[in-house]
mmJSON file of the N, C-alpha and C atoms, coordinates in Angstrom:
{"data_MODEL":{"atom_site":{
"group_PDB":["ATOM","ATOM","ATOM","ATOM","ATOM","ATOM","ATOM","ATOM","ATOM","ATOM","ATOM","ATOM","ATOM","ATOM","ATOM","ATOM","ATOM","ATOM","ATOM","ATOM","ATOM","ATOM","ATOM","ATOM","ATOM","ATOM","ATOM","ATOM","ATOM","ATOM","ATOM","ATOM","ATOM","ATOM","ATOM","ATOM","ATOM","ATOM","ATOM","ATOM","ATOM","ATOM","ATOM","ATOM","ATOM","ATOM","ATOM","ATOM","ATOM","ATOM","ATOM","ATOM","ATOM","ATOM","ATOM","ATOM","ATOM","ATOM","ATOM","ATOM","ATOM","ATOM","ATOM","ATOM","ATOM","ATOM","ATOM","ATOM","ATOM","ATOM","ATOM","ATOM","ATOM","ATOM","ATOM","ATOM","ATOM","ATOM","ATOM","ATOM","ATOM","ATOM","ATOM","ATOM","ATOM","ATOM","ATOM","ATOM","ATOM","ATOM","ATOM","ATOM","ATOM","ATOM","ATOM","ATOM","ATOM","ATOM","ATOM","ATOM","ATOM","ATOM","ATOM","ATOM","ATOM","ATOM","ATOM","ATOM","ATOM","ATOM","ATOM","ATOM","ATOM","ATOM","ATOM","ATOM","ATOM","ATOM","ATOM","ATOM","ATOM","ATOM","ATOM","ATOM","ATOM","ATOM","ATOM","ATOM","ATOM","ATOM","ATOM","ATOM","ATOM","ATOM","ATOM","ATOM","ATOM","ATOM","ATOM","ATOM","ATOM","ATOM","ATOM","ATOM","ATOM","ATOM","ATOM","ATOM","ATOM","ATOM","ATOM","ATOM","ATOM","ATOM","ATOM","ATOM","ATOM","ATOM","ATOM","ATOM","ATOM","ATOM","ATOM","ATOM","ATOM","ATOM","ATOM","ATOM","ATOM","ATOM","ATOM","ATOM","ATOM","ATOM","ATOM","ATOM","ATOM","ATOM","ATOM","ATOM","ATOM","ATOM","ATOM","ATOM","ATOM","ATOM"],
"id":[1,2,3,4,5,6,7,8,9,10,11,12,13,14,15,16,17,18,19,20,21,22,23,24,25,26,27,28,29,30,31,32,33,34,35,36,37,38,39,40,41,42,43,44,45,46,47,48,49,50,51,52,53,54,55,56,57,58,59,60,61,62,63,64,65,66,67,68,69,70,71,72,73,74,75,76,77,78,79,80,81,82,83,84,85,86,87,88,89,90,91,92,93,94,95,96,97,98,99,100,101,102,103,104,105,106,107,108,109,110,111,112,113,114,115,116,117,118,119,120,121,122,123,124,125,126,127,128,129,130,131,132,133,134,135,136,137,138,139,140,141,142,143,144,145,146,147,148,149,150,151,152,153,154,155,156,157,158,159,160,161,162,163,164,165,166,167,168,169,170,171,172,173,174,175,176,177,178,179,180,181,182,183,184,185,186],
"type_symbol":["N","C","C","N","C","C","N","C","C","N","C","C","N","C","C","N","C","C","N","C","C","N","C","C","N","C","C","N","C","C","N","C","C","N","C","C","N","C","C","N","C","C","N","C","C","N","C","C","N","C","C","N","C","C","N","C","C","N","C","C","N","C","C","N","C","C","N","C","C","N","C","C","N","C","C","N","C","C","N","C","C","N","C","C","N","C","C","N","C","C","N","C","C","N","C","C","N","C","C","N","C","C","N","C","C","N","C","C","N","C","C","N","C","C","N","C","C","N","C","C","N","C","C","N","C","C","N","C","C","N","C","C","N","C","C","N","C","C","N","C","C","N","C","C","N","C","C","N","C","C","N","C","C","N","C","C","N","C","C","N","C","C","N","C","C","N","C","C","N","C","C","N","C","C","N","C","C","N","C","C","N","C","C","N","C","C"],
"label_atom_id":["N","CA","C","N","CA","C","N","CA","C","N","CA","C","N","CA","C","N","CA","C","N","CA","C","N","CA","C","N","CA","C","N","CA","C","N","CA","C","N","CA","C","N","CA","C","N","CA","C","N","CA","C","N","CA","C","N","CA","C","N","CA","C","N","CA","C","N","CA","C","N","CA","C","N","CA","C","N","CA","C","N","CA","C","N","CA","C","N","CA","C","N","CA","C","N","CA","C","N","CA","C","N","CA","C","N","CA","C","N","CA","C","N","CA","C","N","CA","C","N","CA","C","N","CA","C","N","CA","C","N","CA","C","N","CA","C","N","CA","C","N","CA","C","N","CA","C","N","CA","C","N","CA","C","N","CA","C","N","CA","C","N","CA","C","N","CA","C","N","CA","C","N","CA","C","N","CA","C","N","CA","C","N","CA","C","N","CA","C","N","CA","C","N","CA","C","N","CA","C","N","CA","C","N","CA","C","N","CA","C","N","CA","C","N","CA","C"],
"label_alt_id":[null,null,null,null,null,null,null,null,null,null,null,null,null,null,null,null,null,null,null,null,null,null,null,null,null,null,null,null,null,null,null,null,null,null,null,null,null,null,null,null,null,null,null,null,null,null,null,null,null,null,null,null,null,null,null,null,null,null,null,null,null,null,null,null,null,null,null,null,null,null,null,null,null,null,null,null,null,null,null,null,null,null,null,null,null,null,null,null,null,null,null,null,null,null,null,null,null,null,null,null,null,null,null,null,null,null,null,null,null,null,null,null,null,null,null,null,null,null,null,null,null,null,null,null,null,null,null,null,null,null,null,null,null,null,null,null,null,null,null,null,null,null,null,null,null,null,null,null,null,null,null,null,null,null,null,null,null,null,null,null,null,null,null,null,null,null,null,null,null,null,null,null,null,null,null,null,null,null,null,null,null,null,null,null,null,null],
"label_comp_id":["UNK","UNK","UNK","UNK","UNK","UNK","UNK","UNK","UNK","UNK","UNK","UNK","UNK","UNK","UNK","UNK","UNK","UNK","UNK","UNK","UNK","UNK","UNK","UNK","UNK","UNK","UNK","UNK","UNK","UNK","UNK","UNK","UNK","UNK","UNK","UNK","UNK","UNK","UNK","UNK","UNK","UNK","UNK","UNK","UNK","UNK","UNK","UNK","UNK","UNK","UNK","UNK","UNK","UNK","UNK","UNK","UNK","UNK","UNK","UNK","UNK","UNK","UNK","UNK","UNK","UNK","UNK","UNK","UNK","UNK","UNK","UNK","UNK","UNK","UNK","UNK","UNK","UNK","UNK","UNK","UNK","UNK","UNK","UNK","UNK","UNK","UNK","UNK","UNK","UNK","UNK","UNK","UNK","UNK","UNK","UNK","UNK","UNK","UNK","UNK","UNK","UNK","UNK","UNK","UNK","UNK","UNK","UNK","UNK","UNK","UNK","UNK","UNK","UNK","UNK","UNK","UNK","UNK","UNK","UNK","UNK","UNK","UNK","UNK","UNK","UNK","UNK","UNK","UNK","UNK","UNK","UNK","UNK","UNK","UNK","UNK","UNK","UNK","UNK","UNK","UNK","UNK","UNK","UNK","UNK","UNK","UNK","UNK","UNK","UNK","UNK","UNK","UNK","UNK","UNK","UNK","UNK","UNK","UNK","UNK","UNK","UNK","UNK","UNK","UNK","UNK","UNK","UNK","UNK","UNK","UNK","UNK","UNK","UNK","UNK","UNK","UNK","UNK","UNK","UNK","UNK","UNK","UNK","UNK","UNK","UNK"],
"label_asym_id":["A","A","A","A","A","A","A","A","A","A","A","A","A","A","A","A","A","A","A","A","A","A","A","A","A","A","A","A","A","A","A","A","A","A","A","A","A","A","A","A","A","A","A","A","A","A","A","A","A","A","A","A","A","A","A","A","A","A","A","A","A","A","A","A","A","A","A","A","A","A","A","A","A","A","A","A","A","A","A","A","A","A","A","A","A","A","A","A","A","A","A","A","A","A","A","A","A","A","A","A","A","A","A","A","A","A","A","A","A","A","A","A","A","A","A","A","A","A","A","A","A","A","A","A","A","A","A","A","A","A","A","A","A","A","A","A","A","A","A","A","A","A","A","A","A","A","A","A","A","A","A","A","A","A","A","A","A","A","A","A","A","A","A","A","A","A","A","A","A","A","A","A","A","A","A","A","A","A","A","A","A","A","A","A","A","A"],
"label_entity_id":["1","1","1","1","1","1","1","1","1","1","1","1","1","1","1","1","1","1","1","1","1","1","1","1","1","1","1","1","1","1","1","1","1","1","1","1","1","1","1","1","1","1","1","1","1","1","1","1","1","1","1","1","1","1","1","1","1","1","1","1","1","1","1","1","1","1","1","1","1","1","1","1","1","1","1","1","1","1","1","1","1","1","1","1","1","1","1","1","1","1","1","1","1","1","1","1","1","1","1","1","1","1","1","1","1","1","1","1","1","1","1","1","1","1","1","1","1","1","1","1","1","1","1","1","1","1","1","1","1","1","1","1","1","1","1","1","1","1","1","1","1","1","1","1","1","1","1","1","1","1","1","1","1","1","1","1","1","1","1","1","1","1","1","1","1","1","1","1","1","1","1","1","1","1","1","1","1","1","1","1","1","1","1","1","1","1"],
"label_seq_id":[1,1,1,2,2,2,3,3,3,4,4,4,5,5,5,6,6,6,7,7,7,8,8,8,9,9,9,10,10,10,11,11,11,12,12,12,13,13,13,14,14,14,15,15,15,16,16,16,17,17,17,18,18,18,19,19,19,20,20,20,21,21,21,22,22,22,23,23,23,24,24,24,25,25,25,26,26,26,27,27,27,28,28,28,29,29,29,30,30,30,31,31,31,32,32,32,33,33,33,34,34,34,35,35,35,36,36,36,37,37,37,38,38,38,39,39,39,40,40,40,41,41,41,42,42,42,43,43,43,44,44,44,45,45,45,46,46,46,47,47,47,48,48,48,49,49,49,50,50,50,51,51,51,52,52,52,53,53,53,54,54,54,55,55,55,56,56,56,57,57,57,58,58,58,59,59,59,60,60,60,61,61,61,62,62,62],
"pdbx_PDB_ins_code":[null,null,null,null,null,null,null,null,null,null,null,null,null,null,null,null,null,null,null,null,null,null,null,null,null,null,null,null,null,null,null,null,null,null,null,null,null,null,null,null,null,null,null,null,null,null,null,null,null,null,null,null,null,null,null,null,null,null,null,null,null,null,null,null,null,null,null,null,null,null,null,null,null,null,null,null,null,null,null,null,null,null,null,null,null,null,null,null,null,null,null,null,null,null,null,null,null,null,null,null,null,null,null,null,null,null,null,null,null,null,null,null,null,null,null,null,null,null,null,null,null,null,null,null,null,null,null,null,null,null,null,null,null,null,null,null,null,null,null,null,null,null,null,null,null,null,null,null,null,null,null,null,null,null,null,null,null,null,null,null,null,null,null,null,null,null,null,null,null,null,null,null,null,null,null,null,null,null,null,null,null,null,null,null,null,null],
"Cartn_x":[110.661,109.453,110.032,109.374,109.452,108.329,108.072,107.263,107.59,107.049,107.209,106.014,106.994,106.015,105.47,104.385,103.704,104.738,105.05,105.728,106.955,107.009,108.205,108.212,110.042,109.958,111.024,110.66,111.398,111.959,113.0,113.685,113.903,113.068,113.336,114.218,115.221,116.207,115.073,115.533,115.082,115.054,113.739,113.988,114.119,113.342,113.434,111.726,111.239,110.07,109.548,108.322,107.812,106.162,105.781,104.472,104.119,103.278,102.79,101.37,101.26,99.714,99.758,98.845,98.574,98.284,98.718,98.521,97.107,96.083,95.242,94.359,93.539,92.604,92.597,93.813,94.063,94.501,94.084,94.52,95.636,96.386,97.829,97.816,98.828,99.395,100.656,100.555,101.388,101.964,103.015,103.65,104.78,104.712,105.511,106.288,107.644,108.152,109.253,109.179,110.421,111.08,112.558,113.261,114.457,114.486,113.508,112.074,111.193,109.603,109.842,109.468,109.169,108.202,108.973,108.175,106.557,106.504,105.201,104.316,104.811,103.779,103.503,104.328,104.253,102.739,101.713,100.666,99.828,100.343,99.465,99.631,100.638,100.828,100.755,100.317,100.107,99.432,98.332,97.555,98.233,99.437,99.995,100.921,101.159,102.144,101.895,100.808,100.777,101.178,100.776,101.17,102.484,103.105,104.941,105.48,104.705,105.519,105.227,104.561,104.303,105.034,105.922,106.7,108.149,108.909,110.247,111.087,112.093,113.155,114.21,114.47,115.343,114.953,115.803,115.647,114.318,113.434,112.391,113.009,112.077,112.436,112.526,113.19,113.185,114.21],
"Cartn_y":[27.981,27.996,28.495,27.623,28.239,28.408,29.645,29.785,29.672,28.98,28.606,29.466,30.131,30.854,29.968,30.62,29.504,29.045,27.748,27.116,26.493,26.81,26.193,24.735,24.357,22.821,22.801,22.025,21.817,20.379,20.222,19.024,18.731,17.679,17.459,16.197,16.143,14.877,14.033,12.503,11.473,11.751,10.897,10.883,12.48,13.475,14.626,14.803,15.035,15.383,16.69,16.888,17.99,17.928,19.677,19.604,20.825,20.709,21.804,22.268,23.547,24.04,25.43,24.961,26.346,27.427,28.702,30.074,30.261,31.034,31.55,30.667,31.167,30.299,29.733,29.549,29.076,27.55,27.172,25.641,25.217,24.327,23.948,22.572,22.319,20.903,20.351,19.251,18.755,17.279,16.904,16.086,15.296,14.26,13.548,12.415,12.584,11.7,11.201,9.44,8.789,7.922,7.923,7.043,6.68,5.316,4.41,4.317,3.867,3.754,3.178,3.723,3.356,1.862,1.095,0.116,0.013,1.117,1.493,2.268,2.48,3.267,2.404,0.976,0.302,-0.304,-0.501,-1.117,0.141,1.311,2.294,2.476,1.779,1.615,0.308,-0.787,-2.183,-2.148,-1.352,-1.273,-1.037,-0.39,-0.012,-1.376,-2.342,-3.327,-3.964,-4.52,-4.929,-4.044,-2.597,-1.886,-1.517,-1.646,-1.456,-2.705,-3.853,-4.997,-5.232,-4.524,-4.742,-3.537,-2.663,-1.668,-2.292,-2.03,-2.245,-1.307,-1.774,-1.081,-0.416,0.907,1.728,2.945,3.813,5.295,4.996,6.085,6.573,6.881,6.172,6.632,7.968,8.638,9.987,10.524],
"Cartn_z":[10.982,9.949,8.455,7.678,6.124,5.582,4.633,4.067,2.571,1.965,0.583,-0.459,-1.493,-2.408,-3.834,-4.133,-5.305,-6.378,-6.331,-7.347,-6.654,-5.477,-4.502,-4.509,-4.274,-4.083,-2.982,-2.038,-0.698,-0.99,-0.271,0.113,1.407,1.752,3.203,3.374,4.111,4.347,5.062,4.856,5.417,6.925,7.662,9.353,9.782,9.143,9.734,9.911,11.073,11.485,10.811,10.317,9.519,9.499,9.208,9.383,8.542,7.807,6.716,6.814,6.667,6.898,5.597,4.853,3.88,4.468,4.057,4.522,3.532,3.922,3.183,2.479,1.627,1.269,-0.248,-0.864,-2.087,-1.832,-3.052,-3.213,-3.001,-2.343,-2.412,-2.791,-3.159,-3.9,-2.933,-2.323,-1.77,-2.353,-2.851,-3.613,-3.007,-2.386,-1.549,-2.53,-2.791,-3.788,-2.744,-2.959,-2.133,-3.161,-2.799,-3.951,-3.115,-2.795,-3.408,-2.395,-2.988,-2.336,-1.011,0.148,1.171,1.495,2.018,2.101,2.904,3.838,4.382,3.624,2.352,1.384,0.211,0.035,-1.041,-1.112,-0.525,-0.475,-1.206,-1.44,-2.124,-3.547,-4.062,-5.512,-6.012,-5.475,-5.803,-7.048,-7.3,-8.313,-9.518,-9.605,-10.529,-11.149,-10.563,-10.71,-11.926,-12.319,-13.858,-15.09,-14.767,-15.85,-15.981,-14.936,-14.909,-15.445,-15.26,-15.726,-17.354,-17.874,-19.244,-20.073,-19.227,-19.927,-20.045,-21.1,-21.015,-19.981,-19.749,-18.778,-19.888,-19.35,-20.582,-20.539,-21.399,-21.572,-22.629,-22.589,-23.238,-24.719,-25.628,-27.125,-27.381,-28.261,-28.822,-28.914],
"occupancy":[1.0,1.0,1.0,1.0,1.0,1.0,1.0,1.0,1.0,1.0,1.0,1.0,1.0,1.0,1.0,1.0,1.0,1.0,1.0,1.0,1.0,1.0,1.0,1.0,1.0,1.0,1.0,1.0,1.0,1.0,1.0,1.0,1.0,1.0,1.0,1.0,1.0,1.0,1.0,1.0,1.0,1.0,1.0,1.0,1.0,1.0,1.0,1.0,1.0,1.0,1.0,1.0,1.0,1.0,1.0,1.0,1.0,1.0,1.0,1.0,1.0,1.0,1.0,1.0,1.0,1.0,1.0,1.0,1.0,1.0,1.0,1.0,1.0,1.0,1.0,1.0,1.0,1.0,1.0,1.0,1.0,1.0,1.0,1.0,1.0,1.0,1.0,1.0,1.0,1.0,1.0,1.0,1.0,1.0,1.0,1.0,1.0,1.0,1.0,1.0,1.0,1.0,1.0,1.0,1.0,1.0,1.0,1.0,1.0,1.0,1.0,1.0,1.0,1.0,1.0,1.0,1.0,1.0,1.0,1.0,1.0,1.0,1.0,1.0,1.0,1.0,1.0,1.0,1.0,1.0,1.0,1.0,1.0,1.0,1.0,1.0,1.0,1.0,1.0,1.0,1.0,1.0,1.0,1.0,1.0,1.0,1.0,1.0,1.0,1.0,1.0,1.0,1.0,1.0,1.0,1.0,1.0,1.0,1.0,1.0,1.0,1.0,1.0,1.0,1.0,1.0,1.0,1.0,1.0,1.0,1.0,1.0,1.0,1.0,1.0,1.0,1.0,1.0,1.0,1.0,1.0,1.0,1.0,1.0,1.0,1.0],
"B_iso_or_equiv":[0.0,0.0,0.0,0.0,0.0,0.0,0.0,0.0,0.0,0.0,0.0,0.0,0.0,0.0,0.0,0.0,0.0,0.0,0.0,0.0,0.0,0.0,0.0,0.0,0.0,0.0,0.0,0.0,0.0,0.0,0.0,0.0,0.0,0.0,0.0,0.0,0.0,0.0,0.0,0.0,0.0,0.0,0.0,0.0,0.0,0.0,0.0,0.0,0.0,0.0,0.0,0.0,0.0,0.0,0.0,0.0,0.0,0.0,0.0,0.0,0.0,0.0,0.0,0.0,0.0,0.0,0.0,0.0,0.0,0.0,0.0,0.0,0.0,0.0,0.0,0.0,0.0,0.0,0.0,0.0,0.0,0.0,0.0,0.0,0.0,0.0,0.0,0.0,0.0,0.0,0.0,0.0,0.0,0.0,0.0,0.0,0.0,0.0,0.0,0.0,0.0,0.0,0.0,0.0,0.0,0.0,0.0,0.0,0.0,0.0,0.0,0.0,0.0,0.0,0.0,0.0,0.0,0.0,0.0,0.0,0.0,0.0,0.0,0.0,0.0,0.0,0.0,0.0,0.0,0.0,0.0,0.0,0.0,0.0,0.0,0.0,0.0,0.0,0.0,0.0,0.0,0.0,0.0,0.0,0.0,0.0,0.0,0.0,0.0,0.0,0.0,0.0,0.0,0.0,0.0,0.0,0.0,0.0,0.0,0.0,0.0,0.0,0.0,0.0,0.0,0.0,0.0,0.0,0.0,0.0,0.0,0.0,0.0,0.0,0.0,0.0,0.0,0.0,0.0,0.0,0.0,0.0,0.0,0.0,0.0,0.0],
"pdbx_formal_charge":[null,null,null,null,null,null,null,null,null,null,null,null,null,null,null,null,null,null,null,null,null,null,null,null,null,null,null,null,null,null,null,null,null,null,null,null,null,null,null,null,null,null,null,null,null,null,null,null,null,null,null,null,null,null,null,null,null,null,null,null,null,null,null,null,null,null,null,null,null,null,null,null,null,null,null,null,null,null,null,null,null,null,null,null,null,null,null,null,null,null,null,null,null,null,null,null,null,null,null,null,null,null,null,null,null,null,null,null,null,null,null,null,null,null,null,null,null,null,null,null,null,null,null,null,null,null,null,null,null,null,null,null,null,null,null,null,null,null,null,null,null,null,null,null,null,null,null,null,null,null,null,null,null,null,null,null,null,null,null,null,null,null,null,null,null,null,null,null,null,null,null,null,null,null,null,null,null,null,null,null,null,null,null,null,null,null],
"auth_seq_id":[1,1,1,2,2,2,3,3,3,4,4,4,5,5,5,6,6,6,7,7,7,8,8,8,9,9,9,10,10,10,11,11,11,12,12,12,13,13,13,14,14,14,15,15,15,16,16,16,17,17,17,18,18,18,19,19,19,20,20,20,21,21,21,22,22,22,23,23,23,24,24,24,25,25,25,26,26,26,27,27,27,28,28,28,29,29,29,30,30,30,31,31,31,32,32,32,33,33,33,34,34,34,35,35,35,36,36,36,37,37,37,38,38,38,39,39,39,40,40,40,41,41,41,42,42,42,43,43,43,44,44,44,45,45,45,46,46,46,47,47,47,48,48,48,49,49,49,50,50,50,51,51,51,52,52,52,53,53,53,54,54,54,55,55,55,56,56,56,57,57,57,58,58,58,59,59,59,60,60,60,61,61,61,62,62,62],
"auth_comp_id":["UNK","UNK","UNK","UNK","UNK","UNK","UNK","UNK","UNK","UNK","UNK","UNK","UNK","UNK","UNK","UNK","UNK","UNK","UNK","UNK","UNK","UNK","UNK","UNK","UNK","UNK","UNK","UNK","UNK","UNK","UNK","UNK","UNK","UNK","UNK","UNK","UNK","UNK","UNK","UNK","UNK","UNK","UNK","UNK","UNK","UNK","UNK","UNK","UNK","UNK","UNK","UNK","UNK","UNK","UNK","UNK","UNK","UNK","UNK","UNK","UNK","UNK","UNK","UNK","UNK","UNK","UNK","UNK","UNK","UNK","UNK","UNK","UNK","UNK","UNK","UNK","UNK","UNK","UNK","UNK","UNK","UNK","UNK","UNK","UNK","UNK","UNK","UNK","UNK","UNK","UNK","UNK","UNK","UNK","UNK","UNK","UNK","UNK","UNK","UNK","UNK","UNK","UNK","UNK","UNK","UNK","UNK","UNK","UNK","UNK","UNK","UNK","UNK","UNK","UNK","UNK","UNK","UNK","UNK","UNK","UNK","UNK","UNK","UNK","UNK","UNK","UNK","UNK","UNK","UNK","UNK","UNK","UNK","UNK","UNK","UNK","UNK","UNK","UNK","UNK","UNK","UNK","UNK","UNK","UNK","UNK","UNK","UNK","UNK","UNK","UNK","UNK","UNK","UNK","UNK","UNK","UNK","UNK","UNK","UNK","UNK","UNK","UNK","UNK","UNK","UNK","UNK","UNK","UNK","UNK","UNK","UNK","UNK","UNK","UNK","UNK","UNK","UNK","UNK","UNK","UNK","UNK","UNK","UNK","UNK","UNK"],
"auth_asym_id":["A","A","A","A","A","A","A","A","A","A","A","A","A","A","A","A","A","A","A","A","A","A","A","A","A","A","A","A","A","A","A","A","A","A","A","A","A","A","A","A","A","A","A","A","A","A","A","A","A","A","A","A","A","A","A","A","A","A","A","A","A","A","A","A","A","A","A","A","A","A","A","A","A","A","A","A","A","A","A","A","A","A","A","A","A","A","A","A","A","A","A","A","A","A","A","A","A","A","A","A","A","A","A","A","A","A","A","A","A","A","A","A","A","A","A","A","A","A","A","A","A","A","A","A","A","A","A","A","A","A","A","A","A","A","A","A","A","A","A","A","A","A","A","A","A","A","A","A","A","A","A","A","A","A","A","A","A","A","A","A","A","A","A","A","A","A","A","A","A","A","A","A","A","A","A","A","A","A","A","A","A","A","A","A","A","A"],
"auth_atom_id":["N","CA","C","N","CA","C","N","CA","C","N","CA","C","N","CA","C","N","CA","C","N","CA","C","N","CA","C","N","CA","C","N","CA","C","N","CA","C","N","CA","C","N","CA","C","N","CA","C","N","CA","C","N","CA","C","N","CA","C","N","CA","C","N","CA","C","N","CA","C","N","CA","C","N","CA","C","N","CA","C","N","CA","C","N","CA","C","N","CA","C","N","CA","C","N","CA","C","N","CA","C","N","CA","C","N","CA","C","N","CA","C","N","CA","C","N","CA","C","N","CA","C","N","CA","C","N","CA","C","N","CA","C","N","CA","C","N","CA","C","N","CA","C","N","CA","C","N","CA","C","N","CA","C","N","CA","C","N","CA","C","N","CA","C","N","CA","C","N","CA","C","N","CA","C","N","CA","C","N","CA","C","N","CA","C","N","CA","C","N","CA","C","N","CA","C","N","CA","C","N","CA","C","N","CA","C","N","CA","C","N","CA","C","N","CA","C"],
"pdbx_PDB_model_num":[1,1,1,1,1,1,1,1,1,1,1,1,1,1,1,1,1,1,1,1,1,1,1,1,1,1,1,1,1,1,1,1,1,1,1,1,1,1,1,1,1,1,1,1,1,1,1,1,1,1,1,1,1,1,1,1,1,1,1,1,1,1,1,1,1,1,1,1,1,1,1,1,1,1,1,1,1,1,1,1,1,1,1,1,1,1,1,1,1,1,1,1,1,1,1,1,1,1,1,1,1,1,1,1,1,1,1,1,1,1,1,1,1,1,1,1,1,1,1,1,1,1,1,1,1,1,1,1,1,1,1,1,1,1,1,1,1,1,1,1,1,1,1,1,1,1,1,1,1,1,1,1,1,1,1,1,1,1,1,1,1,1,1,1,1,1,1,1,1,1,1,1,1,1,1,1,1,1,1,1,1,1,1,1,1,1]
}}}
């Protein structure tokens, strides 16, 4: 078991079973990031396809 403090980041390797449960009554944010995108989650971001097609590929200006 791992208890994460506010502002913590955890890296969980692929293919590892995991479970999370917030402790207490404060709001908790769970943000999952997959790179490359998982094929079984691809349908969740298809609404962004047109927007990304309009953006040039490369480093951001600045």
